[in-house]
C-alpha positions in Angstrom: 4.6 -14.9 6.2 1.4 -15.0 8.2 -2.4 -14.7 7.6 -2.6 -15.3 3.8 -6.0 -14.3 2.2 -7.0 -15.0 -1.4 -9.2 -12.7 -3.3 -10.0 -11.9 -7.0 -10.3 -8.7 -9.0 -11.9 -9.5 -12.4 -9.6 -12.3 -13.9 -6.7 -11.6 -11.5 -6.1 -13.6 -8.3 -4.2 -12.0 -5.4 -3.0 -13.1 -2.0 -2.5 -10.7 0.9 -0.3 -11.5 3.8 1.8 -10.0 6.6 5.4 -10.4 7.5 4.5 -9.7 11.2 4.7 -5.9 10.8 3.7 -4.8 7.3 1.0 -6.0 4.9 2.0 -7.2 1.5 0.2 -8.2 -1.7 1.1 -10.8 -4.3 -0.4 -11.4 -7.7 -0.6 -15.0 -8.7 -0.2 -16.6 -12.1 -2.5 -19.2 -13.8 -0.7 -22.0 -11.8 -0.9 -20.1 -8.5 2.7 -19.2 -8.5 3.8 -15.7 -7.5 3.9 -13.4 -10.5 4.9 -10.3 -8.5 4.7 -9.1 -4.9 4.8 -5.7 -3.1 4.4 -4.1 0.3 1.3 -1.9 0.5 1.9 1.8 1.0 -0.4 4.7 1.9 -0.1 8.5 2.2 -1.3 8.4 5.8 0.5 7.2 8.9 0.3 3.5 9.6 0.8 1.7 12.9 4.1 0.1 13.8 2.4 -3.3 13.4 -0.2 -3.7 10.7 -2.4 -6.8 10.2 -6.1 -7.9 9.8 -6.5 -6.0 6.5 -9.4 -7.6 4.6 -8.9 -7.2 0.8 -11.7 -7.6 -1.8 -12.4 -6.8 -5.4 -15.1 -4.3 -6.4 -15.5 -3.9 -10.1 -12.0 -3.2 -11.4 -10.8 -1.8 -8.0 -8.7 -3.4 -5.2 -10.4 -2.4 -1.9 -9.4 -3.3 1.6 -11.2 -3.0 4.9 -8.5 -1.4 6.9 -10.5 -1.0 10.1 -13.9 -2.3 11.1 -14.6 0.2 13.9 -14.6 2.9 12.6 -15.3 1.4 9.2 -12.4 2.4 6.9 -12.2 1.0 3.4 -9.1 2.0 1.4 -8.8 2.0 -2.4 -5.5 0.7 -3.8 -4.0 1.8 -7.1 -0.7 0.8 -8.6 1.5 3.9 -8.4 5.1 3.4 -9.7 4.2 -0.3 -10.1 3.4 -0.6 -6.3 0.0 -0.8 -4.5 -0.6 2.6 -3.0 -3.6 4.1 -1.2 -4.3 7.8 -1.2 -8.1 7.5 -0.8 -10.2 6.0 2.1 -13.9 5.9 2.7 -14.7 6.4 6.4 -18.0 5.7 8.0 -19.2 5.2 11.6 -19.6 1.8 13.1 -23.2 1.9 14.1 -23.6 -1.3 16.0 -23.3 -2.5 19.6 -21.1 -5.6 19.8 -20.6 -6.9 23.3 -17.8 -9.3 22.5 -14.8 -7.0 22.1 -13.6 -4.7 19.4 -14.5 -6.0 15.9 -11.4 -6.7 13.7 -10.8 -7.8 10.2 -11.2 -11.4 9.1 -12.1 -13.1 5.8 -12.1 -11.4 2.4 -15.6 -9.8 2.1 -17.9 -11.6 -0.3 -20.6 -10.0 -2.5 -23.9 -11.7 -1.9 -27.5 -10.4 -2.5 -26.3 -6.8 -3.1 -24.1 -6.5 0.0 -20.6 -7.5 1.0 -20.5 -10.0 3.8 -17.4 -9.7 6.0 -16.8 -12.5 8.6 -14.8 -10.8 11.4 -13.3 -11.6 14.8 -13.1 -10.1 18.2 -12.0 -11.2 21.7 -12.5 -10.6 25.4 -9.9 -11.0 28.1 -10.1 -14.0 30.5 -8.2 -14.6 33.7 -4.4 -15.1 33.7 -3.9 -13.1 30.5 -6.0 -15.5 28.5 -8.5 -14.6 25.8 -11.7 -15.9 24.2 -12.3 -15.1 20.6 -15.6 -14.7 18.8 -16.5 -14.8 15.1 -19.3 -12.9 13.5 -20.4 -11.3 10.3 -21.6 -7.9 9.2 -22.8 -6.5 5.9 -21.8 -3.3 4.2 -22.9 -1.5 1.1 -21.5 -2.7 -2.3 -20.6 0.8 -3.4 -18.6 3.7 -1.8 -18.6 4.7 1.0 -19.3 1.1 1.9 -21.5 1.9 4.9 -22.2 -1.0 7.3 -25.9 -1.9 7.3 -26.4 -5.1 9.3 -24.7 -7.4 11.8 -25.4 -10.8 13.3 -27.3 -10.5 16.6 -24.9 -13.0 18.3 -21.6 -14.7 17.6 -21.5 -17.4 15.0 -18.4 -19.0 16.4 -17.0 -19.0 20.0 -13.5 -20.1 21.1 -13.3 -23.0 23.5 -10.4 -24.6 25.5 -10.9 -27.8 23.5 -7.7 -28.8 21.6 -5.6 -26.0 23.1 -1.9 -26.7 22.3 0.5 -27.1 25.2 0.9 -23.8 27.1 -1.9 -22.3 24.9 -4.1 -19.7 26.6 -5.9 -18.0 23.7 -9.2 -19.7 22.8 -9.2 -18.6 19.2 -11.6 -18.6 16.3 -10.2 -16.6 13.5 -12.2 -16.4 10.2 -9.8 -16.5 7.3 -12.0 -17.2 4.2 -15.7 -17.5 3.3 -17.5 -19.2 0.3 -21.2 -19.0 -0.3 -23.1 -22.3 -0.7 -26.7 -22.9 -1.7 -28.2 -22.0 1.6 -25.2 -21.7 3.9 -21.7 -20.2 4.3 -18.5 -22.2 4.4 -16.1 -20.3 6.6 -12.4 -21.4 7.0 -11.0 -20.4 10.3 -8.0 -20.9 12.6 -8.6 -22.5 15.9 -6.5 -21.9 19.0 -3.5 -20.9 16.8 -3.1 -24.6 16.1 -5.7 -26.1 13.8 -7.3 -25.1 10.4 -11.0 -25.8 10.3 -14.1 -25.1 8.2 -17.5 -24.1 9.7 -20.7 -24.7 7.8 -23.1 -22.0 8.9 -26.7 -22.4 7.6 -28.6 -19.2 6.8 -31.2 -20.1 9.5 -28.4 -19.7 12.1 -27.6 -16.1 11.0 -30.0 -13.7 12.7 -29.2 -10.2 11.3 -29.9 -6.9 12.9 -30.5 -4.2 10.2 -30.2 -0.5 10.6 
């Protein structure tokens, strides 16, 4: 099991995760034990390896950012007691991001009328190494969930500090976000080795709006 992400829909708490190839979803009970679990299915062709899905609750619906670029948000319903998607909202990715292809990260959080999605990207370095970047973009709170703003520069940048032995990927991978009084608390993985929390004040987030 890899990349667990918690999210809530009304009074129900779920965790999404991957087995390395497929994305699954588990509903948790009041004690955070697993009440039930399923693989997610769709009526369109998936890739041989699926990951980086960013689930979130919107009213009574389970939604998931399947792709950032283009921006694809799927709607999941329980068909035959399994999560199944037959509907997707597709909009263009309207921004220039010079730090690699944006990919999913933390569960989007509704704040001030928009969903905030902390994402990751990376650029190649020499000797098959990579440097990762963390940013945030905002999208509309109702279908079709069109992206409307993005941070002007990365909020987190991978460094070689604390790389594990033989590690070559300088990773920052947003995995969860909580809104504070005047800042965001973002849990992220560092260098495929550490779990960390970044405290990002609003003053450090310069947004570019459409």
